[in-house]
C-alpha positions as CSV (number, residue, x, y, z in Angstrom):
1,M,0.0,0.0,0.0
2,K,1.2,3.5,-0.8
3,S,1.7,5.9,2.1
4,F,-1.4,6.8,3.9
5,K,-1.6,10.2,5.6
6,I,-4.3,11.7,7.8
7,S,-4.5,15.4,7.1
8,S,-6.2,16.4,10.4
9,D,-4.0,17.1,13.5
10,L,-4.1,14.3,16.1
11,K,-6.5,16.2,18.5
12,T,-9.0,17.0,15.8
13,Y,-8.8,13.5,14.4
14,I,-9.4,11.8,17.8
15,S,-12.3,14.2,18.7
16,K,-14.0,13.4,15.4
17,I,-13.7,9.6,15.5
18,D,-14.6,9.4,19.2
19,I,-18.2,10.0,18.2
20,L,-18.2,6.6,16.5
21,R,-17.9,5.0,19.9
22,S,-21.4,6.2,20.9
23,L,-23.0,6.3,17.5
24,I,-25.5,3.3,17.5
25,R,-26.1,1.4,14.3
26,Y,-29.7,0.5,13.1
27,Q,-31.3,3.3,15.1
28,N,-34.4,2.9,12.9
29,C,-34.9,-0.7,14.2
30,L,-35.9,-2.2,17.4
31,R,-32.8,-3.8,18.9
32,N,-32.0,-6.0,21.8
33,V,-28.3,-5.2,21.7
34,N,-26.8,-2.0,20.6
35,E,-23.7,-2.0,18.4
36,S,-21.7,1.2,17.9
37,V,-20.1,2.1,14.6
38,A,-16.7,1.7,16.2
39,E,-17.5,-1.8,17.3
40,H,-18.7,-2.7,13.8
41,S,-15.5,-1.3,12.2
42,F,-13.4,-3.4,14.6
43,Y,-15.3,-6.5,13.6
44,V,-14.9,-5.8,9.9
45,A,-11.1,-5.4,10.4
46,A,-10.9,-8.5,12.5
47,I,-12.9,-10.6,9.9
48,I,-10.5,-9.3,7.2
49,L,-7.6,-10.8,9.1
50,K,-9.2,-14.3,8.7
51,L,-10.4,-13.7,5.1
52,Y,-6.7,-13.3,4.3
53,E,-6.4,-17.0,4.8
54,Y,-8.9,-17.6,1.9
55,Y,-8.2,-14.8,-0.6
56,N,-5.2,-13.1,-2.2
57,F,-5.3,-9.4,-1.5
58,D,-3.3,-6.6,0.0
59,L,-4.0,-7.0,3.7
60,E,-2.8,-3.5,4.7
61,T,-5.1,-1.8,2.2
62,A,-8.1,-3.9,3.2
63,L,-7.5,-3.3,7.0
64,V,-7.1,0.5,6.5
65,T,-10.3,0.4,4.4
66,A,-12.1,-1.5,7.2
67,L,-11.0,1.0,9.8
68,I,-12.0,4.1,7.8
69,H,-15.1,2.9,5.9
70,D,-17.6,4.3,8.4
71,I,-15.6,7.4,9.6
72,P,-17.9,9.7,7.6
73,E,-20.7,8.7,9.9
74,C,-19.2,10.8,12.7
75,E,-20.7,13.8,10.8
76,I,-23.6,12.3,8.8
77,S,-24.7,9.5,11.2
78,D,-25.5,5.9,10.3
79,I,-27.9,5.5,7.4
80,P,-28.8,1.8,7.2
81,H,-28.1,0.0,3.9
82,P,-31.8,-1.0,3.3
83,I,-32.8,2.7,3.4
84,K,-30.1,3.7,0.9
85,E,-31.0,0.7,-1.2
86,R,-34.7,1.6,-1.4
87,N,-33.7,5.2,-2.3
88,K,-31.1,5.1,-5.1
89,D,-31.0,8.9,-5.3
90,L,-30.3,9.1,-1.6
91,M,-27.5,6.5,-1.9
92,E,-25.8,8.6,-4.6
93,I,-26.1,11.7,-2.5
94,V,-24.8,9.9,0.7
95,D,-21.9,8.5,-1.3
96,R,-20.9,12.0,-2.4
97,I,-21.2,13.4,1.1
98,E,-19.2,10.5,2.5
99,I,-16.4,11.1,0.0
100,K,-16.3,14.9,0.8
101,T,-16.5,14.2,4.6
102,I,-13.7,11.6,4.6
103,T,-11.5,13.8,2.5
104,N,-12.0,16.7,5.0
105,I,-11.4,14.5,8.1
106,L,-8.7,12.2,6.7
107,S,-7.4,12.7,3.2
108,E,-7.7,12.1,-0.6
109,D,-6.0,8.7,0.0
110,A,-8.8,7.7,2.4
111,A,-11.5,9.0,-0.1
112,E,-10.0,6.7,-2.8
113,L,-10.2,3.7,-0.5
114,L,-13.8,4.6,0.4
115,K,-14.7,4.9,-3.3
116,H,-13.2,1.4,-3.9
117,F,-15.2,0.0,-1.0
118,N,-18.5,1.7,-2.1
119,N,-18.0,0.6,-5.8
120,G,-16.4,-2.8,-5.1
121,D,-14.0,-2.1,-8.0
122,T,-10.9,-3.5,-6.3
123,I,-10.2,-6.8,-4.6
124,E,-9.6,-5.0,-1.3
125,G,-12.8,-3.0,-1.7
126,L,-14.7,-6.3,-2.3
127,I,-12.9,-8.0,0.7
128,C,-14.0,-5.1,2.9
129,Q,-17.5,-5.4,1.6
130,L,-17.6,-9.1,2.4
131,A,-16.3,-8.5,5.9
132,D,-18.8,-5.7,6.4
133,I,-21.7,-7.9,5.3
134,L,-20.5,-10.8,7.4
135,S,-20.4,-8.5,10.4
136,V,-24.0,-7.5,9.7
137,I,-25.1,-11.1,9.4
138,V,-23.5,-12.1,12.7
139,Y,-25.2,-9.1,14.4
140,A,-28.5,-9.9,12.8
141,S,-28.1,-13.5,13.8
142,D,-27.6,-12.5,17.4
143,E,-30.7,-10.3,17.3
144,L,-32.8,-13.2,15.8
145,K,-31.5,-15.6,18.4
146,S,-32.6,-13.2,21.1
147,G,-36.1,-13.2,19.6
148,N,-35.9,-10.0,17.5
149,K,-37.6,-10.9,14.2
150,V,-37.1,-7.4,12.9
151,F,-33.7,-8.5,11.7
152,N,-35.0,-11.4,9.6
153,Y,-35.2,-9.1,6.5
154,I,-31.7,-7.7,7.2
155,A,-30.2,-11.2,7.5
156,I,-31.8,-12.5,4.3
157,K,-30.8,-9.4,2.3
158,S,-27.3,-9.6,3.7
159,L,-27.0,-13.3,2.8
160,N,-27.8,-12.5,-0.8
161,R,-25.2,-9.8,-0.8
162,V,-22.5,-12.2,0.6
163,Y,-23.0,-14.6,-2.3
164,E,-22.9,-11.7,-4.8
165,V,-19.6,-10.5,-3.4
166,T,-18.1,-14.0,-3.0
167,N,-18.9,-14.7,-6.7
168,K,-16.9,-11.6,-7.6
169,L,-14.0,-12.8,-5.5
170,E,-13.8,-16.3,-7.1
171,T,-10.7,-15.5,-9.1
172,V,-8.6,-14.6,-6.0
173,I,-9.3,-17.6,-3.9
174,K,-6.1,-19.1,-2.4
175,E,-5.2,-22.8,-2.7
176,P,-6.4,-25.2,-1.5
177,Y,-9.8,-23.4,-1.0
178,T,-12.5,-23.4,-3.6
179,K,-15.7,-21.4,-4.1
180,E,-17.7,-24.3,-2.7
181,A,-15.4,-24.6,0.3
182,I,-15.7,-20.9,1.2
183,S,-19.5,-21.1,0.7
184,N,-19.6,-24.0,3.2
185,I,-17.5,-22.1,5.7
186,I,-19.8,-19.1,5.4
187,N,-22.9,-21.3,5.7
188,Q,-21.4,-22.7,8.9
189,I,-20.9,-19.4,10.5
190,V,-24.1,-17.9,9.3
191,N,-26.7,-19.8,11.2
192,I,-29.6,-17.4,11.3
193,Y,-32.5,-19.8,11.6
């Protein structure tokens, strides 16, 4: 990965990202357990560490992408994926605002990584998407296990997205794994019913 620089001074940067610790995801849904944006970003990065066993990609770039992918939410809040998906115009506007926000808080380098994540046009962007979706599935699974049926729709939509992304990653699977083996692994960890 090329050098990565954060343009904000340390005090400003820390005060901005500290908001993510208390910003709760899925605020438009009934929840039994709250998950902050910071917790989610940690899980995405931690999942990427394990995905490196299965796929060929630049680990550093993927980890940095995971850590920064939701930083714009410290200024624009968490807008759940289903809301953006149902409102394509809103998704485009939010994407533009996220890029502007991450450029202001971090840098142009960070904005490029976020674009690749949003567009899924690099292997690292796709890996981060996969980890992001797996994090959502595990959270939704926990909600479902606690009796919260609100997350059934989120889990099903996320499962569909996992298979869309894994199909795109088929060409970078490491030996001795296969697409089927990875699907079996994902099916084992995703026990939503």
